[in-house]
C-alpha positions as CSV (number, residue, x, y, z in Angstrom):
1,M,117.4,272.2,-68.0
2,E,118.0,268.4,-68.4
3,L,120.5,268.6,-65.5
4,A,118.0,270.3,-63.2
5,T,115.3,267.7,-64.1
6,G,117.8,264.9,-63.2
7,L,118.6,266.4,-59.9
8,V,114.9,266.7,-59.0
9,M,114.2,263.1,-59.9
10,L,117.2,261.9,-57.8
11,S,116.0,263.9,-54.9
12,L,112.5,262.4,-55.1
13,S,113.9,258.8,-55.4
14,S,116.1,259.4,-52.2
15,M,113.0,260.6,-50.3
16,V,111.0,257.5,-51.4
17,V,113.8,255.1,-50.4
18,S,114.3,256.8,-47.0
19,R,110.5,256.6,-46.3
20,R,110.5,252.8,-47.2
21,A,113.5,252.2,-44.9
22,R,111.8,253.9,-42.0
23,A,108.7,251.9,-42.7
24,L,110.7,248.6,-42.7
25,A,112.7,249.4,-39.5
26,P,110.2,248.0,-37.0
27,F,110.0,244.7,-38.9
28,V,113.8,244.4,-39.0
29,T,114.0,245.1,-35.3
30,A,111.3,242.5,-34.5
31,L,113.1,239.9,-36.6
32,A,116.4,240.5,-34.7
33,I,114.7,240.2,-31.3
34,A,112.9,237.0,-32.3
35,G,116.1,235.5,-33.7
36,A,118.3,236.2,-30.7
37,P,116.9,233.4,-28.4
38,R,117.2,230.9,-31.1
39,L,120.8,231.7,-31.6
40,A,121.5,231.5,-27.9
41,H,119.7,228.2,-27.7
42,A,121.9,226.8,-30.6
43,D,125.0,228.0,-28.8
44,D,123.8,226.3,-25.6
45,A,123.0,223.0,-27.4
46,E,126.5,222.8,-28.9
47,P,128.2,221.3,-25.8
48,E,125.3,218.8,-25.5
49,E,125.9,217.7,-29.0
50,R,129.6,217.2,-28.3
51,V,128.7,215.1,-25.2
52,A,126.4,212.9,-27.2
53,A,129.1,212.4,-29.8
54,T,131.5,211.4,-27.1
55,E,129.1,208.9,-25.7
56,R,128.4,207.4,-29.1
57,T,132.1,207.1,-29.8
58,S,133.2,205.6,-26.5
59,G,130.1,203.9,-25.3
60,V,130.7,205.5,-21.8
61,P,128.4,208.1,-20.4
62,A,130.1,211.5,-20.2
63,D,129.0,211.9,-16.5
64,D,130.8,208.5,-15.7
65,D,130.8,208.1,-11.9
66,G,132.8,204.8,-11.8
67,H,131.0,201.7,-10.7
68,A,127.6,203.2,-9.8
69,A,125.7,200.1,-10.8
70,D,127.4,197.2,-12.5
71,L,127.9,193.4,-12.4
72,L,131.3,191.7,-12.4
73,V,131.6,188.0,-13.3
74,T,135.1,186.4,-13.3
75,G,136.8,183.0,-13.4
76,G,140.3,182.5,-12.1
77,T,143.1,180.2,-11.3
78,G,145.7,180.4,-8.5
79,A,147.4,178.8,-5.6
80,F,147.0,178.5,-1.8
81,T,148.8,177.3,1.3
82,D,147.5,176.1,4.7
83,G,150.9,176.0,6.3
84,D,151.5,172.3,5.8
85,N,150.2,171.9,2.3
86,T,150.3,173.8,-1.0
87,G,147.9,173.5,-3.9
88,G,146.0,175.0,-6.7
89,V,142.5,176.5,-6.9
90,L,139.9,177.4,-9.5
91,T,137.5,180.3,-8.7
92,L,134.2,181.7,-9.9
93,T,133.1,185.1,-8.5
94,V,129.9,187.1,-9.1
95,L,130.0,190.6,-7.7
96,R,127.3,193.3,-7.8
97,Q,128.7,196.7,-7.1
98,A,126.6,199.8,-6.4
99,G,128.9,202.7,-5.6
100,P,131.1,201.8,-2.6
101,I,129.1,198.7,-1.7
102,G,129.7,195.3,-3.3
103,Y,128.0,192.0,-2.7
104,G,127.7,188.7,-4.3
105,G,129.0,185.1,-4.1
106,L,132.0,182.9,-4.7
107,F,132.6,179.3,-5.6
108,E,136.1,177.7,-5.4
109,Y,137.5,174.2,-6.1
110,G,141.0,173.4,-4.9
111,G,143.3,170.6,-4.2
112,A,146.4,170.3,-2.0
113,I,149.3,168.4,-3.6
114,F,149.2,164.7,-2.6
115,D,146.4,165.6,-0.1
116,Y,142.9,166.8,0.2
117,T,140.5,168.5,-2.1
118,H,138.0,171.2,-1.0
119,V,135.0,173.0,-2.4
120,T,134.0,176.5,-1.1
121,A,130.7,178.2,-1.5
122,A,129.8,181.5,0.2
123,P,128.2,184.9,-0.1
124,M,130.2,188.0,0.5
125,I,129.8,191.8,1.1
126,G,132.4,194.5,1.0
127,I,133.6,198.1,0.5
128,F,135.2,199.3,-2.7
129,A,137.2,202.4,-3.2
130,P,135.8,205.3,-5.3
131,S,137.5,204.8,-8.7
132,P,137.2,205.5,-12.4
133,R,135.5,203.0,-14.5
134,W,138.8,201.4,-15.7
135,L,139.9,200.5,-12.1
136,R,138.3,198.3,-9.4
137,A,139.7,197.9,-5.9
138,G,138.1,196.7,-2.6
139,A,137.8,194.1,0.0
140,A,134.9,191.9,1.1
141,V,134.1,189.7,4.1
142,T,132.7,186.2,3.5
143,A,131.3,183.3,5.4
144,G,130.2,179.9,4.2
145,V,131.3,176.3,4.2
146,H,134.4,174.3,3.1
147,V,133.7,170.8,2.0
148,Y,136.8,168.6,2.4
149,E,137.5,165.2,0.9
150,G,140.6,163.0,1.6
151,V,142.2,165.1,4.4
152,G,145.3,163.2,5.5
153,R,145.8,161.0,2.5
154,G,149.3,160.9,1.4
155,F,151.5,160.0,-1.6
156,L,152.0,156.3,-2.1
157,S,149.7,155.6,0.9
158,S,146.6,153.4,1.2
159,D,145.2,155.8,3.7
160,P,142.1,157.4,2.1
161,G,142.0,160.3,4.5
162,V,138.8,161.7,6.0
163,D,136.0,163.8,4.8
164,G,134.0,166.6,6.4
165,T,132.3,170.0,6.1
166,M,133.4,173.0,8.1
167,P,132.0,176.5,8.5
168,F,134.5,179.2,7.8
169,A,135.0,183.0,7.7
170,G,137.3,184.9,5.5
171,I,138.2,188.0,3.5
172,R,138.7,188.6,-0.2
173,G,140.7,191.4,-1.8
174,F,140.1,192.7,-5.3
175,I,142.3,194.8,-7.6
176,G,141.9,194.9,-11.3
177,G,141.7,196.9,-14.5
178,E,138.9,197.1,-17.0
179,I,138.7,198.2,-20.6
180,G,135.6,198.9,-22.7
181,G,132.4,200.8,-22.5
182,K,129.2,199.6,-20.9
183,A,130.5,196.0,-21.3
184,R,134.1,195.8,-20.2
185,L,136.9,193.2,-20.1
186,H,138.3,192.7,-16.6
187,L,141.7,191.4,-15.6
188,G,142.6,191.4,-12.0
189,L,144.1,189.8,-8.9
190,Q,142.0,188.2,-6.1
191,L,143.6,187.6,-2.7
192,S,142.0,185.3,0.0
193,A,142.4,184.4,3.6
194,D,140.1,181.9,5.3
195,T,139.9,180.2,8.7
196,D,137.7,177.3,9.5
197,L,135.7,178.0,12.7
198,A,136.4,174.7,14.3
199,R,138.8,171.7,14.3
200,R,137.5,168.2,14.1
201,E,139.4,164.9,14.4
202,R,138.3,161.9,12.5
203,T,139.6,158.4,12.1
204,S,140.1,156.5,8.9
205,S,140.4,152.7,8.7
206,Y,142.1,151.0,5.7
207,R,144.1,147.9,4.7
208,E,147.7,148.2,3.8
209,S,149.8,145.7,2.0
210,S,153.3,144.7,3.1
211,W,156.2,145.7,0.8
212,S,158.0,142.5,1.5
213,S,155.2,140.0,1.3
214,S,151.6,139.5,0.2
215,A,150.2,140.0,3.6
216,T,147.8,142.9,4.4
217,Y,147.3,144.7,7.6
218,E,144.4,146.7,9.1
219,R,145.4,150.2,9.8
220,T,143.8,153.2,11.5
221,A,144.8,156.9,11.3
222,T,143.5,160.0,12.9
223,H,143.4,163.3,11.0
224,T,142.3,166.8,11.8
225,I,139.9,168.7,9.6
226,G,140.2,172.5,9.8
227,F,142.8,174.9,8.4
228,V,143.9,178.5,8.0
229,R,144.4,179.0,4.4
230,T,145.7,182.0,2.3
231,G,145.9,182.3,-1.5
232,A,145.9,184.4,-4.6
233,A,144.3,183.9,-8.0
234,L,144.5,185.7,-11.4
235,A,140.9,186.5,-12.5
236,L,139.6,187.1,-16.0
237,G,136.0,188.1,-16.8
238,G,133.6,190.8,-17.7
239,A,131.9,193.8,-16.1
240,F,128.5,195.0,-17.3
241,D,126.6,198.3,-16.5
242,L,123.1,197.8,-15.1
């Protein structure tokens, strides 16, 4: 009798559980459907979180497209030759690059050994090769003025030379590497080739002392202002995303 009573009770319990499970089934299904989009959204967001982490670590946008909009400022030192004279030069360059187009200005101060000094000031505009952020390469045309002082003065000579300002046209070549994120260290090489657009003769007058006596003599000398000059400079500076 007791065994029969137990079987009856077990059968009734199974029926109650089965009815409750069927009653809860619609709620379980609804919860599964509602949760599916959230799970998909979380999966989709995972790559974005990885991108954000990469940007925070490197400081460089993950969709880096090279030099889309940045500013380069460099100072440099180098050498030049005009065919007859050789000298040194200091450079200051400001370049705004927007994709393949670059424009800016340059300032240079140079001096030929035992001869003239010159100052250069000019704007420039050029084309730059598509490149990753760590590399910069291009060329620019420039036109401005060369201001000369002491053209024709020589070593151990009383001749002061002549001064003058000449218009010029030229080209600049840029190749360099950069390290960093949105603010980067730049180290590169700048090549230059300029030609003055005219030649001008000027005369200097000076007094020269005799080597053998205390007598002095009036002297005149004619010098030509205007050169074709080539050079190269090592440039160091910084690049900044805009």
